[in-house]
C-alpha positions in Angstrom: 153.4 69.3 114.0 151.8 65.9 114.1 149.3 64.6 111.6 146.6 64.5 114.3 147.2 68.2 115.1 147.0 69.1 111.4 143.7 67.2 111.0 142.3 68.8 114.1 143.3 72.3 113.0 141.8 71.7 109.6 138.5 70.5 111.1 138.3 73.6 113.2 139.1 75.8 110.3 136.4 74.1 108.1 133.9 74.5 111.0 134.6 78.3 111.1 134.3 78.7 107.3 131.0 76.8 107.3 129.7 79.0 110.0 130.8 82.2 108.3 129.2 81.2 104.9 126.1 79.7 106.5 126.7 76.2 105.4 125.5 73.3 107.6 128.0 71.3 109.7 126.9 67.6 109.8 129.4 66.7 112.6 128.1 69.5 114.8 124.5 68.4 114.1 125.5 64.8 115.2 127.0 66.1 118.4 123.9 68.2 119.2 121.6 65.3 118.3 123.4 62.9 120.6 123.3 65.4 123.4 119.7 66.6 123.1 117.9 63.7 121.4 119.3 60.5 122.8 117.6 57.4 121.5 116.3 59.1 118.4 118.0 58.3 115.1 119.8 61.2 113.5 119.3 62.1 109.8 121.8 60.6 107.4 124.1 63.2 105.6 122.0 63.3 102.5 118.7 64.0 104.3 120.5 66.5 106.6 121.7 68.6 103.6 118.4 68.2 101.8 116.6 69.6 104.8 119.1 72.5 105.0 118.5 73.4 101.3 114.7 73.2 101.8 114.8 75.5 104.9 117.2 77.9 103.2 115.6 78.2 99.8 112.1 76.8 100.2 110.5 73.9 98.5 110.7 73.4 94.7 113.5 74.1 92.2 116.5 76.2 93.4 117.4 77.5 89.9 115.8 80.4 88.0 114.9 78.5 84.8 
C-alpha cells in the first residue's frame, strides 16, 4: 500500500466519522463553495467552525456555568 493510498483512505474514514457524529467537514465545505458559489470568498477555517457552533448550540456561552 502506498503512502498516497493510506492518506486517501484516512481522509475518507475521517469524513465518514465526521458525518456520523455531526461534526463539520471544512474540505467538503470548500468543495461545495467552489461548485455553488464561484467568485465568492469562502470562510476561513476558524469562521467556518465558529458558524457551525453557533448554528448547533445557539448564540452565547456553550457551557452550563
